[in-house]
C-alpha positions as CSV (number, residue, x, y, z in Angstrom):
1,X,6.6,29.8,-37.1
2,X,3.2,29.4,-35.6
3,X,2.5,31.8,-32.5
4,X,3.0,30.0,-29.5
5,X,-0.3,29.0,-27.7
6,X,0.7,30.6,-24.3
7,X,1.4,34.1,-26.2
8,X,-0.1,37.1,-24.2
9,X,-0.3,35.2,-21.0
10,X,1.6,37.2,-17.9
11,X,2.6,34.5,-15.0
12,X,3.7,36.1,-11.6
13,X,5.6,33.4,-9.7
14,X,6.5,33.8,-6.0
15,X,8.6,30.5,-6.3
16,X,11.5,28.5,-5.3
17,X,13.1,25.1,-5.3
18,X,11.4,22.8,-8.0
19,X,7.7,22.4,-7.8
20,X,6.7,25.5,-9.0
21,X,9.3,26.6,-11.3
22,X,8.9,23.6,-12.9
23,X,5.4,24.4,-13.4
24,X,6.0,28.1,-14.9
25,X,9.2,26.9,-16.8
26,X,6.7,24.5,-18.9
27,X,4.3,27.7,-19.3
28,X,7.3,29.7,-20.5
29,X,8.3,27.3,-22.9
30,X,5.2,27.9,-24.6
31,X,4.7,31.4,-25.1
32,X,4.1,32.7,-21.1
33,X,6.1,35.8,-19.7
34,X,6.7,34.4,-16.5
35,X,8.2,36.9,-13.7
36,X,9.8,35.1,-11.0
37,X,9.7,37.2,-7.7
38,X,13.3,36.5,-5.9
39,X,14.5,37.6,-2.7
40,X,17.5,40.2,-3.1
41,X,20.0,38.5,-0.7
42,X,20.7,35.1,-2.9
43,X,17.5,35.0,-4.8
44,X,15.7,31.0,-5.3
45,X,17.7,29.1,-2.7
46,X,17.8,26.5,-5.8
47,X,20.5,28.8,-7.2
48,X,22.8,27.6,-4.8
49,X,22.1,23.7,-4.7
50,X,25.3,23.4,-6.7
51,X,27.8,25.1,-9.4
52,X,28.4,22.3,-11.9
53,X,27.2,24.3,-14.7
54,X,29.2,27.1,-15.9
55,X,29.2,28.0,-12.2
56,X,25.1,27.8,-12.6
57,X,23.0,25.1,-10.1
58,X,21.9,22.5,-12.8
59,X,18.5,22.3,-11.2
60,X,18.4,26.2,-11.3
61,X,19.5,26.0,-15.1
62,X,16.5,22.9,-15.3
63,X,13.7,24.8,-14.4
64,X,14.0,28.9,-14.7
65,X,14.7,28.9,-18.5
66,X,13.0,31.8,-20.4
67,X,11.9,33.6,-17.4
68,X,12.3,37.2,-15.9
69,X,13.7,37.8,-12.6
70,X,12.5,40.4,-10.4
71,X,14.1,40.8,-7.1
72,X,11.8,42.2,-4.7
73,X,12.2,42.6,-0.4
74,X,8.9,41.2,0.3
75,X,9.1,42.3,3.9
76,X,8.8,46.0,2.7
77,X,5.9,48.1,1.9
78,X,7.6,48.9,-1.6
79,X,8.3,45.5,-2.1
80,X,4.4,44.6,-1.4
81,X,3.4,47.7,-3.5
82,X,5.4,46.5,-6.3
83,X,3.9,42.8,-5.9
84,X,0.6,43.7,-5.9
85,X,1.0,45.9,-9.2
86,X,2.1,42.8,-11.1
87,X,-0.3,40.7,-9.7
88,X,-3.2,43.1,-10.7
89,X,-1.7,42.6,-14.4
90,X,-1.1,39.1,-14.4
91,X,-3.3,36.2,-15.8
92,X,-1.8,33.6,-13.4
93,X,-0.1,33.8,-9.8
94,X,1.3,30.6,-8.2
95,X,3.3,30.4,-5.0
96,X,5.2,27.5,-2.9
97,X,6.2,29.6,0.1
98,X,6.4,28.4,3.4
99,X,3.3,27.3,5.0
100,X,1.3,30.3,5.8
101,X,3.6,33.1,4.4
102,X,1.4,33.6,1.4
103,X,-1.7,33.9,3.9
104,X,0.3,36.8,6.0
105,X,1.3,38.3,2.6
106,X,-2.3,38.1,1.6
107,X,-1.6,36.7,-1.8
108,X,-3.0,33.4,-1.3
109,X,-5.3,32.2,-4.1
110,X,-8.6,32.7,-2.3
111,X,-7.7,36.1,-1.2
112,X,-6.2,37.3,-4.7
113,X,-9.0,36.0,-6.3
114,X,-11.5,38.1,-4.3
115,X,-9.4,41.0,-5.3
116,X,-9.0,40.3,-9.3
117,X,-11.7,37.8,-10.2
118,X,-10.3,36.9,-13.5
119,X,-7.2,35.6,-12.0
120,X,-5.9,31.9,-11.8
121,X,-4.0,31.4,-8.6
122,X,-2.3,28.2,-7.7
123,X,-1.1,27.8,-4.1
124,X,1.6,24.7,-3.7
125,X,2.0,23.4,-0.1
126,X,3.5,20.6,1.3
127,X,0.7,18.6,2.7
128,X,-2.6,20.4,1.8
129,X,-4.9,22.9,3.9
130,X,-6.4,21.4,6.5
131,X,-5.3,17.9,8.5
132,X,-2.5,17.9,11.3
133,X,0.1,17.9,8.7
134,X,-0.9,21.4,7.2
135,X,1.8,23.6,8.9
136,X,4.9,21.1,8.2
137,X,7.7,21.8,6.2
138,X,7.9,19.4,3.4
139,X,11.0,18.5,0.7
140,X,10.7,15.9,-1.7
141,X,12.8,13.1,0.2
142,X,10.7,13.9,3.2
143,X,7.3,13.4,1.6
144,X,8.9,10.1,-0.4
145,X,9.1,9.0,3.2
146,X,5.9,9.9,4.4
147,X,4.2,8.5,1.6
148,X,5.5,5.1,1.4
149,X,7.8,5.6,-1.2
150,X,10.8,4.2,0.2
151,X,8.9,1.1,1.4
152,X,8.7,0.1,-2.1
153,X,11.7,0.9,-3.6
154,X,15.0,-0.2,-3.2
155,X,16.3,-3.7,-2.5
156,X,15.1,-6.2,-0.3
157,X,17.4,-5.7,2.4
158,X,17.6,-1.9,1.8
159,X,14.8,0.9,0.9
160,X,16.3,3.8,-1.3
161,X,14.7,6.9,-2.4
162,X,14.1,7.7,-5.9
163,X,17.1,9.5,-7.7
164,X,15.5,12.0,-8.9
165,X,12.9,14.5,-7.4
166,X,9.3,12.7,-8.3
167,X,7.8,14.0,-5.7
168,X,8.4,17.8,-6.9
169,X,8.2,16.8,-10.4
170,X,4.7,15.2,-9.9
171,X,3.3,18.1,-8.3
172,X,4.9,21.0,-10.6
173,X,2.9,18.8,-13.3
174,X,-0.6,18.6,-11.4
175,X,0.1,22.9,-11.1
176,X,0.7,23.2,-14.4
177,X,-2.2,20.8,-15.2
178,X,-4.3,23.0,-13.1
179,X,-3.6,26.3,-14.7
180,X,-3.9,25.3,-17.8
181,X,-7.8,23.5,-17.0
182,X,-8.5,27.2,-15.2
183,X,-7.3,29.4,-18.2
184,X,-9.4,27.2,-20.3
185,X,-12.4,27.7,-18.2
186,X,-11.5,30.9,-18.0
187,X,-12.0,31.3,-21.6
188,X,-15.3,29.6,-21.3
189,X,-16.7,31.4,-18.5
190,X,-14.6,34.7,-17.6
191,X,-13.9,33.3,-14.4
192,X,-10.6,33.1,-12.6
193,X,-9.9,30.2,-10.2
194,X,-8.3,29.6,-7.2
195,X,-6.9,26.1,-6.5
196,X,-4.4,24.1,-4.3
197,X,-1.8,21.5,-5.3
198,X,0.2,19.7,-2.3
199,X,3.1,17.3,-2.5
200,X,1.8,14.9,-0.3
201,X,-1.2,15.0,-2.8
202,X,0.6,14.4,-5.7
203,X,2.7,11.4,-4.9
204,X,-0.6,9.9,-3.3
205,X,-1.9,9.8,-6.3
206,X,1.4,8.0,-7.6
207,X,1.4,5.8,-4.8
208,X,-2.0,4.5,-5.9
209,X,-0.8,1.6,-7.5
210,X,1.0,0.1,-4.5
211,X,-1.9,1.0,-2.3
212,X,-4.7,-0.6,-4.0
213,X,-2.4,-3.8,-4.1
214,X,-2.0,-3.7,-0.3
215,X,-5.7,-3.3,-0.2
216,X,-6.4,-6.2,-2.7
217,X,-3.9,-8.5,-1.6
218,X,-3.6,-7.9,2.0
219,X,0.5,-7.5,1.7
220,X,2.6,-4.9,0.5
221,X,4.6,-4.7,-2.8
222,X,7.9,-6.4,-1.9
223,X,11.3,-3.9,-2.7
224,X,12.7,-5.8,-5.4
225,X,15.5,-3.5,-6.7
226,X,15.9,-3.8,-10.3
227,X,13.1,-6.6,-10.9
228,X,8.9,-5.7,-11.5
229,X,7.4,-6.0,-8.1
230,X,4.7,-8.2,-9.9
231,X,5.2,-9.1,-13.1
232,X,7.6,-11.4,-14.5
233,X,10.0,-11.9,-16.1
234,X,10.6,-8.0,-16.1
235,X,13.8,-6.8,-15.3
236,X,17.4,-7.6,-15.7
237,X,19.1,-10.8,-17.2
238,X,22.8,-11.7,-17.5
239,X,24.3,-12.7,-21.1
240,X,27.2,-14.9,-21.8
241,X,29.1,-11.8,-22.8
242,X,29.1,-10.6,-19.2
243,X,26.6,-7.9,-20.2
244,X,22.9,-7.4,-18.5
245,X,19.9,-6.8,-21.0
246,X,16.7,-6.0,-19.7
247,X,13.3,-7.2,-21.0
248,X,9.5,-7.4,-20.0
249,X,6.9,-9.6,-20.7
250,X,3.4,-7.7,-20.6
251,X,1.0,-10.5,-21.8
252,X,0.4,-14.3,-22.8
253,X,1.1,-13.5,-26.4
254,X,4.5,-11.9,-25.6
255,X,5.5,-15.0,-23.3
256,X,4.8,-17.5,-25.8
257,X,6.9,-15.7,-28.7
258,X,9.4,-15.2,-26.0
259,X,9.7,-19.2,-25.1
260,X,9.5,-20.4,-29.0
261,X,11.6,-17.7,-30.7
262,X,13.9,-16.2,-28.1
263,X,14.6,-19.4,-26.1
264,X,13.8,-21.9,-28.7
265,X,11.6,-23.7,-25.9
266,X,7.8,-23.3,-26.9
267,X,6.8,-26.2,-24.6
268,X,7.7,-23.7,-21.4
269,X,5.2,-21.6,-22.4
270,X,2.6,-24.1,-21.0
271,X,5.1,-25.6,-17.8
272,X,2.3,-25.3,-14.8
273,X,4.9,-23.1,-13.3
274,X,4.7,-20.3,-15.9
275,X,1.7,-20.7,-17.5
276,X,0.1,-17.4,-16.0
277,X,1.8,-14.4,-15.0
278,X,1.0,-14.7,-11.2
279,X,2.7,-18.7,-11.6
280,X,5.6,-17.0,-13.3
281,X,6.2,-14.3,-10.2
282,X,5.6,-17.1,-7.6
283,X,8.3,-18.8,-9.3
284,X,10.4,-16.3,-10.4
285,X,13.8,-17.6,-8.9
286,X,13.7,-20.8,-11.3
287,X,12.1,-18.7,-14.1
288,X,15.4,-16.6,-14.1
289,X,17.7,-19.5,-13.8
290,X,15.9,-21.4,-16.8
291,X,16.3,-17.7,-18.7
292,X,20.1,-17.1,-17.8
293,X,20.9,-20.5,-18.8
294,X,19.9,-20.0,-22.4
295,X,21.3,-16.3,-22.6
296,X,24.9,-17.9,-21.2
297,X,25.4,-19.3,-24.6
298,X,24.3,-16.1,-26.2
299,X,26.0,-12.5,-26.9
300,X,24.2,-9.3,-26.5
301,X,23.4,-8.0,-29.9
302,X,22.5,-11.4,-30.8
303,X,19.8,-11.6,-28.0
304,X,19.0,-8.2,-28.7
305,X,17.9,-9.0,-32.3
306,X,16.1,-12.1,-31.3
307,X,14.4,-10.1,-28.7
308,X,13.3,-7.5,-31.6
309,X,12.4,-10.2,-34.1
310,X,10.0,-11.6,-31.3
311,X,8.2,-8.8,-30.5
312,X,9.9,-8.4,-27.1
313,X,10.2,-4.6,-25.4
314,X,13.9,-4.7,-24.3
315,X,16.2,-2.1,-22.7
316,X,20.2,-1.6,-22.3
317,X,21.4,-0.5,-19.0
318,X,22.6,2.8,-19.5
319,X,24.8,5.0,-17.5
320,X,23.7,9.1,-17.5
321,X,26.8,9.7,-20.1
322,X,25.7,6.8,-22.5
323,X,22.1,8.4,-22.0
324,X,23.7,11.8,-23.2
325,X,25.3,9.8,-26.2
326,X,22.0,8.1,-27.2
327,X,21.3,8.5,-30.9
328,X,17.4,8.7,-30.1
329,X,18.3,12.3,-28.6
330,X,20.7,13.3,-31.5
331,X,19.1,11.9,-34.7
332,X,16.1,13.7,-33.9
333,X,17.8,17.0,-32.2
334,X,16.3,17.1,-28.6
335,X,19.3,18.5,-27.3
336,X,20.0,22.6,-27.7
337,X,21.9,25.3,-26.2
338,X,20.7,28.2,-23.8
339,X,21.9,31.2,-22.4
340,X,22.7,31.7,-18.7
341,X,24.6,34.5,-17.0
342,X,27.8,32.2,-17.1
343,X,27.4,31.1,-20.8
344,X,25.7,28.9,-22.8
345,X,24.8,25.1,-21.5
346,X,23.0,22.3,-22.8
347,X,19.1,22.0,-22.4
348,X,16.6,19.5,-23.5
349,X,13.7,20.4,-25.5
350,X,10.3,19.7,-24.0
351,X,8.5,16.5,-24.6
352,X,5.6,18.4,-26.1
353,X,6.3,18.0,-30.2
354,X,3.9,19.7,-32.9
355,X,4.6,20.5,-36.5
356,X,5.5,24.1,-37.4
357,X,5.7,25.0,-33.1
358,X,8.9,25.2,-31.6
359,X,9.3,25.9,-27.8
360,X,11.0,29.5,-26.7
361,X,14.3,28.2,-25.3
362,X,15.0,31.7,-23.6
363,X,18.2,32.4,-21.2
364,X,18.3,31.7,-17.8
365,X,18.0,34.8,-15.8
366,X,20.7,36.3,-13.7
367,X,19.1,37.5,-10.1
368,X,17.1,40.9,-10.6
369,X,18.0,40.6,-14.0
370,X,15.1,42.3,-15.4
371,X,14.2,44.7,-12.1
372,X,14.9,48.0,-14.3
373,X,12.7,47.2,-17.1
374,X,9.7,45.4,-15.0
375,X,9.7,48.5,-12.6
376,X,9.9,51.2,-15.6
377,X,7.1,49.4,-17.2
378,X,4.7,49.3,-14.1
379,X,5.6,53.2,-14.0
380,X,7.4,52.6,-10.3
381,X,10.5,53.5,-9.1
382,X,13.2,51.2,-7.4
383,X,11.3,52.3,-4.1
384,X,8.2,51.3,-5.2
385,X,6.5,55.0,-5.8
386,X,5.8,56.1,-8.8
387,X,8.4,58.5,-10.4
């Protein structure tokens, strides 16, 4: 088995919740040593989000495998001494504390870079430095609200948040991207880098499409529930056996194939109401009626076969339970087990796949599980003094 690409990289993470822990978990997956700093009383508050995975939080299990947990009281001089000793040995430091907290501790990125010129230091915040919201606390749903995500998500009658923490996930991925770029730059220049990533800026990038649409069209994207907001046909359609099937048409070649091979109405492709995507979208209700009239005499397997034969992308409306039974997961071995203080639990392999390289799928740590070993490695006693 090949050596993992981040072997030899040490990451110190003063992290909580989702964004920073997700970034560092991906680093840990590929060989980095990640030392997670937690509060002695309760640790990362994500540990308490629920107790559904053998007594552990599902989100904590998701974002914290393969890490070492060090419980430190950073309000004490001893705790700060241990943290400074760790950072002095680290390649990467990442933090997502409340606004201003890292600066008060002297562990914001610019302060660390001044002390350790080779370090890669990532500050994660809610709204970034500067601006009227720089000191405002931020959580995923709240930033979704501020960035207009709910304005475009949901139904015509009711806005809705996205069902997973997309702001945190986007931020974690941009932090990961920045860390890897900074490590690559350090290899070439010998110099570290301090940089910041905010939840607001991360989802602002993801909101580019609706923002550009508004700038160009002079109107916002409509909330369209399960249908696409600007492409037709694209979304759910009722089938004669009572099921719903999803499919999407992305170009005129697919539209003509759909009309001829699925609807058996090749002339429909040239109907003035449906000849181009903007026309199809403008006459979406009429188009749905034509499609579902044809589908009413079919069953789902028959229709799925027709769509596949015509080269039309399609999908079933699965539940999470059906997703967990998905043959694409099981036949490719994409689910495994990892250890936790409460026993083994399921886990997904990371999506990066390379021949001869297997991600490290280490256990989720108990709070403070590695205190004794890490302090001994630093030559420090539990009170932060040299033994």
